[in-house]
C-alpha positions in Angstrom: 18.5 16.8 -13.1 18.2 14.5 -16.0 21.4 15.7 -17.6 23.2 15.3 -14.2 22.0 11.7 -13.9 23.1 10.9 -17.4 26.6 12.2 -16.6 26.7 10.0 -13.5 25.6 7.1 -15.7 28.5 7.8 -18.0 30.9 6.9 -15.2 29.6 3.3 -15.3 29.9 3.0 -19.1 32.7 0.4 -18.9 30.5 -1.9 -16.8 27.7 -1.8 -19.4 30.2 -2.5 -22.2 31.7 -5.4 -20.1 28.1 -6.8 -20.0 27.9 -6.6 -23.8 25.2 -3.9 -23.6 24.9 -1.2 -26.3 25.6 1.9 -24.2 24.7 4.4 -26.9 21.2 2.9 -27.3 20.8 2.5 -23.5 21.7 6.2 -22.8 19.3 7.5 -25.5 16.4 5.4 -24.1 17.1 6.4 -20.5 17.4 10.1 -21.4 13.8 10.1 -22.8 12.5 8.2 -19.8 14.1 10.5 -17.3 12.4 13.5 -18.9 9.1 11.8 -18.5 9.6 10.9 -14.8 8.7 14.3 -13.5 5.4 14.2 -15.4 4.3 11.0 -13.6 2.7 11.3 -10.2 3.6 8.7 -7.7 1.0 6.2 -6.5 0.2 8.2 -3.3 -0.3 11.5 -5.3 -2.6 10.3 -8.1 -5.2 13.0 -7.2 -2.9 15.9 -8.0 -3.8 18.2 -10.9 -1.8 18.6 -14.0 -0.5 22.0 -12.9 1.2 20.4 -9.9 3.0 17.6 -11.8 6.3 19.6 -12.1 6.6 19.5 -8.3 5.7 15.8 -7.7 9.3 14.5 -7.8 10.7 17.1 -5.3 7.7 16.5 -3.0 8.2 12.8 -3.2 11.8 13.1 -2.1 10.8 15.5 0.7 8.3 13.0 2.1 10.8 10.1 2.0 13.4 12.3 3.7 11.0 13.0 6.5 10.4 9.2 6.9 14.2 8.6 6.8 14.5 11.2 9.6 12.2 9.2 11.8 14.3 6.1 11.2 17.5 7.9 12.0 16.4 8.3 15.6 16.6 4.5 16.1 20.4 4.6 15.3 21.0 6.9 18.2 18.3 5.5 20.5 18.7 1.7 20.3 21.5 0.3 22.4 22.2 -2.5 19.9 24.1 -1.3 16.8 23.2 -4.6 15.1 19.5 -4.1 15.7 19.4 -0.4 14.8 21.1 -0.9 11.4 19.1 -4.1 10.7 15.9 -2.1 11.2 17.3 0.7 9.0 18.3 -1.6 6.1 15.1 -3.7 6.4 13.0 -0.5 6.2 15.1 0.8 3.3 14.7 -2.6 1.5 10.9 -2.6 2.1 10.4 0.9 0.9 12.4 0.4 -2.2 10.6 -2.8 -3.0 7.2 -1.3 -2.4 8.0 1.7 -4.5 9.2 -0.6 -7.3 6.0 -2.7 -7.1 3.5 0.2 -6.7 5.1 2.8 -9.0 7.4 0.9 -11.4 5.9 -2.5 -12.0 3.9 -0.8 -14.8 7.1 0.8 -16.0 9.0 -2.4 -16.2 6.1 -4.2 -17.9 5.1 -1.2 -20.0 4.1 -2.1 -23.6 3.3 1.4 -24.9 6.8 1.9 -26.5 6.9 -1.6 -28.1 5.9 -0.2 -31.5 8.9 2.3 -31.3 11.6 0.2 -29.8 11.0 -3.4 -30.7 11.3 -2.9 -34.5 14.7 -1.3 -34.0 17.9 -3.3 -33.8 18.0 -3.3 -30.0 19.0 -6.6 -28.5 17.1 -8.0 -25.5 19.9 -7.4 -23.0 20.0 -3.7 -23.9 16.2 -3.4 -23.9 16.0 -4.9 -20.4 19.1 -3.0 -19.1 17.6 0.3 -20.2 14.4 -0.2 -18.2 16.2 -1.7 -15.2 18.7 1.2 -15.1 16.0 3.8 -15.5 14.2 2.3 -12.5 17.5 2.0 -10.6 18.3 5.7 -11.1 14.9 6.7 -9.8 15.2 4.4 -6.8 18.7 5.7 -6.0 17.2 9.1 -5.6 14.4 7.7 -3.4 17.1 5.7 -1.4 19.2 8.8 -0.9 16.2 10.8 0.3 15.4 8.0 2.8 19.0 7.6 4.0 20.3 11.1 4.1 19.5 11.6 7.8 20.5 8.1 8.9 23.8 8.5 7.2 24.4 11.9 8.9 23.6 10.4 12.3 25.9 7.5 11.6 28.8 9.9 10.8 28.1 11.8 14.0 27.7 8.8 16.4 29.8 6.0 14.9 32.5 7.8 13.0 33.8 8.5 9.5 34.5 4.9 8.4 31.1 3.7 9.5 29.4 6.6 7.7 31.3 5.9 4.4 30.3 2.2 4.6 26.7 3.1 5.3 26.7 5.0 2.0 28.0 2.0 0.2 25.7 -0.4 2.0 22.7 1.8 1.1 23.7 1.7 -2.6 24.2 -2.1 -2.3 20.8 -2.5 -0.6 19.0 -0.7 -3.4 20.9 -2.6 -6.0 20.0 -5.9 -4.4 16.3 -4.9 -4.0 16.0 -3.9 -7.6 17.8 -7.0 -8.8 15.7 -9.4 -6.7 12.4 -7.8 -7.5 13.1 -7.5 -11.2 14.4 -11.1 -11.2 11.1 -12.2 -9.7 9.2 -10.3 -12.3 11.2 -11.9 -15.2 10.9 -15.3 -13.7 7.1 -14.9 -13.5 7.0 -13.5 -17.0 8.8 -16.6 -18.3 6.4 -19.1 -16.7 3.0 -17.3 -16.4 0.6 -15.5 -18.6 0.0 -11.8 -18.7 -3.2 -12.0 -16.6 -1.7 -14.2 -14.0 1.3 -11.9 -13.7 -0.8 -8.9 -13.2 -3.0 -10.7 -10.6 0.1 -11.8 -8.7 1.5 -8.3 -8.6 -2.0 -7.0 -7.5 -2.3 -9.5 -4.6 1.3 -8.8 -3.5 0.5 -5.1 -3.3 -2.6 -5.9 -1.2 -0.7 -8.2 1.0 2.2 -5.8 1.6 -0.3 -2.9 2.4 -1.9 -5.1 5.1 1.4 -6.3 6.4 2.7 -2.7 6.8 -0.4 -1.7 8.7 -0.1 -4.8 10.9 3.6 -4.2 11.6 3.0 -0.5 12.3 0.1 -1.1 14.7 0.9 -4.4 16.4 4.6 -4.7 16.7 5.2 -1.6 18.8 2.5 -2.8 21.2 4.2 -6.2 21.6 7.7 -4.7 22.3 8.6 -2.6 25.3 11.7 -0.6 26.1 12.9 -3.5 28.3 12.6 -5.9 25.4 14.8 -3.6 23.2 17.5 -3.4 25.8 17.8 -7.2 26.0 18.0 -8.0 22.3 21.0 -9.9 20.9 24.0 -7.7 20.2 26.0 -10.3 18.3 25.5 -12.2 15.0 24.2 -15.8 15.0 24.5 -18.4 12.2 20.9 -17.8 11.0 21.7 -14.2 9.9 22.7 -15.6 6.5 19.0 -15.9 5.7 18.2 -12.3 6.5 19.7 -9.8 3.9 19.3 -6.6 6.1 21.5 -8.3 8.8 24.3 -8.7 6.2 24.4 -4.9 5.9 24.1 -4.4 9.6 26.8 -6.9 10.4 29.1 -5.4 7.8 28.5 -1.9 9.3 29.3 -3.2 12.8 32.5 -4.6 11.3 33.6 -1.0 10.4 32.4 0.4 13.7 34.1 -2.0 16.0 36.6 -3.6 13.5 35.4 -7.0 14.7 37.3 -9.7 12.8 35.2 -12.6 13.9 34.3 -14.9 10.9 30.6 -14.1 11.1 31.3 -10.4 10.5 33.7 -11.1 7.7 31.0 -13.4 6.2 28.5 -10.6 6.5 30.8 -8.2 4.7 31.3 -10.7 1.9 27.6 -11.4 1.5 26.8 -7.7 1.6 29.1 -6.9 -1.3 29.0 -10.1 -3.4 25.3 -11.1 -3.4 23.9 -7.9 -4.9 26.3 -8.1 -7.9 25.9 -11.9 -8.2 22.1 -11.5 -8.3 22.3 -8.8 -11.0 24.7 -11.0 -13.0 22.3 -14.0 -12.7 19.3 -12.0 -13.8 21.2 -10.4 -16.7 22.5 -13.8 -17.9 19.6 -16.2 -17.4 16.4 -14.1 -17.5 17.1 -10.8 -19.4 17.6 -12.5 -22.8 13.9 -13.5 -22.8 12.7 -10.0 -21.7 12.1 -8.4 -25.2 10.1 -11.4 -26.5 8.0 -11.6 -23.4 7.3 -7.8 -23.4 6.2 -8.1 -27.1 3.8 -10.9 -26.1 2.3 -8.7 -23.2 0.9 -6.2 -25.7 -1.0 -8.8 -27.7 -4.4 -9.8 -26.3 -5.3 -13.4 -26.8 -8.8 -14.9 -26.8 -9.3 -18.5 -25.8 -12.6 -20.1 -26.8 -13.9 -22.2 -24.0 -16.6 -24.8 -24.3 -19.5 -24.3 -21.9 -19.1 -26.4 -18.7 -21.6 -26.9 -16.0 -20.1 -25.4 -12.8 -21.7 -26.0 -9.5 -20.4 -22.6 -8.2 -22.0 -20.7 -11.1 -25.3 -22.5 -10.6 -25.3 -21.7 -6.9 -24.6 -18.1 -7.6 -27.4 -17.9 -10.2 -29.8 -19.4 -7.7 -28.7 -17.0 -5.0 -29.0 -14.0 -7.4 -32.5 -15.0 -8.3 -33.5 -15.4 -4.7 -32.2 -12.1 -3.3 -32.8 -9.8 -6.3 -35.7 -8.7 -8.4 -35.6 -9.4 -12.2 -34.5 -6.5 -14.4 -32.1 -3.7 -13.6 -31.5 -4.7 -10.0 -30.4 -8.2 -10.9 -28.3 -7.0 -13.8 -26.5 -4.5 -11.5 -26.0 -7.1 -8.9 -24.3 -9.5 -11.4 -22.3 -6.6 -12.9 -20.9 -5.7 -9.5 -20.1 -9.3 -8.7 -17.9 -9.5 -11.8 -16.4 -6.1 -11.0 -15.4 -7.2 -7.5 -13.8 -10.3 -8.9 -11.9 -8.9 -11.9 -11.2 -5.2 -11.4 -7.6 -5.2 -10.0 -7.6 -1.5 -9.1 -10.9 -1.8 -7.2 -9.5 -4.7 -5.3 -6.3 -2.8 -4.5 -8.5 0.0 -3.0 -10.9 -2.3 -1.2 -9.1 -5.4 0.0 -6.7 -3.5 2.3 -9.7 -2.2 4.2 -10.7 -5.7 4.9 -7.3 -6.5 6.2 -7.3 -3.3 8.3 -10.4 -4.6 10.0 -8.5 -7.5 11.4 -5.6 -5.2 12.4 -8.0 -2.8 14.2 -9.6 -5.7 16.1 -6.2 -7.1 17.0 -4.9 -3.7 18.2 -8.0 -3.3 20.4 -7.5 -6.7 21.9 -3.8 -6.0 22.5 -4.6 -2.6 24.0 -6.9 -4.3 26.5 -4.0 -6.6 27.6 -1.5 -3.7 28.1 -3.7 -2.2 30.8 -3.2 -5.2 33.1 -0.3 -7.2 34.5 -1.9 -10.6 33.8 -0.5 -13.2 31.4 -1.8 -13.7 27.9 -3.4 -17.0 29.0 -5.2 -15.4 31.9 -6.2 -12.5 29.7 -7.9 -14.8 27.2 -9.6 -16.7 29.9 -11.2 -13.5 31.2 -12.4 -12.4 27.7 -15.8 -14.2 27.9 -16.6 -12.0 31.0 -16.1 -8.8 29.0 -18.0 -7.0 26.2 -15.1 -6.4 24.0 -16.6 -8.5 21.3 -19.0 -5.6 20.5 -15.9 -3.9 18.9 -15.6 -6.6 16.4 -19.3 -6.5 15.6 -19.4 -2.8 14.8 -15.9 -2.5 13.3 -17.3 -4.4 10.3 -19.1 -1.2 9.3 -16.0 0.7 8.5 -15.0 -1.9 5.9 -18.4 -1.3 4.2 -17.9 2.4 4.3 -14.7 2.1 2.3 -16.3 -0.2 -0.2 -19.3 2.1 -0.7 -17.0 5.1 -1.2 -14.5 3.4 -3.6 -17.0 1.8 -6.0 -17.9 5.3 -7.2 -14.4 5.9 -8.8 -12.9 4.4 -11.9 -10.2 5.4 -14.5 -12.9 4.6 -17.1 -15.5 6.8 -15.5 -16.6 8.1 -18.9 -18.2 4.8 -19.6 -20.8 5.5 -17.0 -22.8 7.3 -19.7 -24.4 4.0 -20.4 -26.5 4.3 -17.2 -27.9 7.7 -18.1 -28.5 6.8 -21.8 -30.3 3.6 -21.0 -34.1 3.6 -20.6 -34.0 3.3 -16.8 -36.8 5.1 -15.1 -35.8 4.2 -11.5 -32.1 4.5 -10.8 -32.9 3.3 -7.3 -32.9 -0.2 -8.8 -29.2 0.3 -9.7 -28.4 1.6 -6.2 -30.2 -1.3 -4.6 -28.4 -3.8 -6.8 -25.0 -2.3 -5.8 -26.0 -2.3 -2.1 -27.0 -5.9 -2.1 -23.8 -6.9 -4.0 -21.6 -5.1 -1.4 -23.5 -6.8 1.4 -23.3 -10.3 -0.1 -19.7 -10.1 -1.3 -18.2 -8.3 1.7 -20.4 -7.8 4.7 -21.9 -11.3 5.1 -18.6 -13.2 4.8 -16.8 -10.8 7.1 -19.6 -10.7 9.7 -20.0 -14.5 9.4 -16.3 -15.0 10.2 -16.3 -12.6 13.1 -19.5 -14.2 14.4 -17.9 -17.6 14.4 -14.9 -16.4 16.4 -17.2 -14.6 18.9 -19.4 -17.7 19.3 -16.3 -19.8 20.0 -15.1 -17.5 22.8 -18.3 -16.0 24.2 -20.6 -19.0 23.5 -24.4 -18.6 23.4 -24.3 -15.5 25.5 -23.3 -13.5 22.4 -26.1 -14.7 20.1 -28.4 -11.8 21.0 -25.5 -9.4 20.6 -24.8 -10.7 17.1 -28.4 -10.4 16.1 -28.7 -6.9 17.3 -25.4 -5.9 15.8 -26.4 -7.3 12.4 -29.6 -5.3 12.3 -27.9 -2.2 13.7 -25.2 -2.4 11.1 -27.7 -2.7 8.2 -29.6 0.3 9.6 -26.5 2.4 9.8 -25.4 1.5 6.3 -28.8 2.2 4.8 -28.9 5.5 6.7 -25.5 6.4 5.2 -26.7 5.4 1.7 -29.9 7.4 2.0 -28.4 10.6 3.5 -25.1 10.5 1.5 -24.4 11.5 -2.1 -25.9 9.1 -4.5 -24.0 8.0 -7.6 -24.1 5.2 -10.1 -21.1 2.9 -9.8 -17.8 3.8 -11.4 -19.0 7.2 -12.6 -16.5 9.4 -10.9 -12.9 10.2 -11.9 -10.3 9.4 -9.2 -9.4 13.1 -9.2 -12.9 14.0 -8.1 -12.6 12.7 -4.6 -14.1 15.0 -2.0 -11.9 14.3 0.9 -13.6 16.8 3.2 -17.0 15.3 2.4 -15.7 11.8 3.1 -14.2 12.8 6.4 -17.4 14.5 7.5 -19.4 11.4 6.5 -17.1 9.1 8.4 -17.2 11.3 11.5 -21.0 11.4 11.4 -21.1 7.6 11.0 -18.7 7.2 13.9 -20.9 9.2 16.1 -24.0 7.1 15.1 -22.0 3.9 15.7 -20.9 5.2 19.1 -24.5 6.0 20.1 -25.9 2.6 18.9 -23.0 0.7 20.4 -23.4 2.5 23.7 -27.2 1.8 23.7 -26.4 -1.8 22.9 -24.0 -2.1 25.8 -26.2 -0.4 28.4 -29.6 -1.9 27.3 -28.3 -5.5 27.1 -29.2 -6.0 30.7 -32.7 -4.5 30.3 -34.3 -7.2 28.1 -37.6 -5.5 27.1 -35.9 -2.2 26.1 -33.2 -4.1 24.2 -35.7 -5.9 22.1 -37.8 -2.8 21.6 -34.8 -1.0 20.1 -34.1 -4.1 18.0 -37.5 -4.1 16.3 -37.4 -0.3 16.0 -34.1 -0.5 14.0 -35.5 -3.4 12.0 -38.6 -1.4 11.0 -36.5 1.7 10.3 -34.2 -0.4 8.1 -37.2 -1.6 6.0 -38.5 2.0 5.4 -35.0 3.3 4.6 -34.5 0.4 2.1 -37.8 1.2 0.4 -36.9 4.9 0.2 -33.5 4.0 -1.2 -35.2 1.9 -3.9 -37.4 4.8 -5.0 -34.4 7.2 -5.6 -35.0 9.3 -8.8 -32.6 10.7 -11.3 -32.7 14.2 -9.9 -31.1 12.8 -6.7 -28.2 11.2 -8.6 -25.0 13.2 -8.8 
C-alpha cells in the first residue's frame, strides 16, 4: 500500500517542484512515515494489543466505510439535493478535521525526529510539506472510505456527471479541511507557547466530543420528517459563509445544470478556496514551521517570584478544613493538580461532564415530544412534574466515569511510589482521592443543577435536593467499597476491564433506580421519607469509615 501511495504521489511531482519543494527529500521522508502508519493504532483503538496492530488500518477504513454507508441513505432519502449534499460534506469535513485533531495533531507537532531531520539540509517548506502531505495521504484514504457509498449512490440516483464531481468535491473537501486545520495550528504555533498550544488542542478535542454527542442526541429530536420536507431547496446569499454548501451548490450545478450566478459562485468557491488556502499556508506560515518545531522539543523553565494569591490561600484553607493531615491531605492536593494539569485525564473526564448536560437536555426534550403543547406551555407545566429528579441522580454517572478513569495513566509504572512509601493505611490514599473527586467535580456540578432546579421548582425542591445529595454520596461510597480498589494512575490503559466496568455500571443503575423510585413514591409520606434519609446518612458514615480502613491486601 505504501508503494502504491508513493507512485500516486509521483503524479503530483510537478506541483511540488512548482512550489519550490525538494521532492526527493519529501518522498524519502513520506516513505518512512507511511511504513510506520500501520503500526500506530487510531485514537479509538488504543487498547489493542501489539499482535493486532497490522490490522488497525484496514479495520479503521472498514469502520469509516460503515459510517459513510449510513450517510449515503440521506442522499436518497432527503427531498432536497442541496440539504443532502450539505449534510454529506459537513459530515465529511467534521470527520476529517476530528481525525486530524485526535490522531494527527501529535504527528504534525511531533518532535521525535528533530534530531534526525533538522541537522540535515532540509528547508522549512520541504519539512512542513512532508508532514502535511503524509497527513493528507492518510486522510485521503479515510475520506475515500467515508465517501465510497455516498459516491456510488450519487452515480445511481443523480447520474454520471454528478458522481464524477462528487469525487472531485470530496477530494477538495479533504484538501480544504487539512489546509484550514494545519493553517490554524501553524498560526497558533507562531503566536503561542508549546503549553498553550497543547492546551488549546486539548480543549478543542473536548469541545468537539461534547458537540458531536449534543448534535447526535438533540438535533434529531428537534427535527421531524415534516421539517425536512420544507427546507430551502435553493441557495441564498449567506451560503458563502458555509463551506459545505459550496460543495453542495456546485454538485447541484452538475445535477440540474443550473446556471444561476449563486451556483456558479458556489462552483468557483468550491474549487478556488481549497487551493488558495493551501497556497496561503505554504507561503506565509510554512517558512516558520521548522524553527517552531525545533523550539517545541526544548523545555524551558521560568523562575517565578512567589506571589500571594487569594485563590491559592482559599484552596489551602479548604484543604485543611476537609482533610486530615498526612497522606490524605497530600493525596487530595496531588489529585487537585492532576485534574488541573493532566491533559489526557481531562480529555477522558470532561466529555462525561458535558454528556451530563446532554442527557438531561434529551430527557427534557423527550418529555416534550409526548405532548402536543407548545414549548412555552411545556416549561410552565414543569414545576408540577418530578422530572427534576433525573437531573439530581444523573450527576452520579459523571462521578462513575471519573472514578474509573483516574486509575489509568500512560505513566502507570510511576505508581510504584505508593507501594514503596511507608504508608500503613492505603485507605488514606483512597479517601483523599474520593474527597478530591467530590470537591472538584460533584459539588460544582450538583450546585449548578441545584440552582437551576430551585429557579424552576422553587422551595418545593429543597427536600428533594437534600435527599438526592445524601443518596448520591451513599451510592458512590457503596460503589467504592464494593468495587475494585486501586491507587490512582496505577493501571495501563490496555488493562481496562470493559466487562467489569459494564457490570458495575449496570449494578449502579439498578441501585439508582431503586433509590430514585423510593424517593419518588415516599416523597408524599413525610415520616418514611425522612426515616430513609437518616438511614442513608448513617449508612454513608459507616461506609466511609470502612473505606478509610482499607488495607494493602485489598488493593489491586
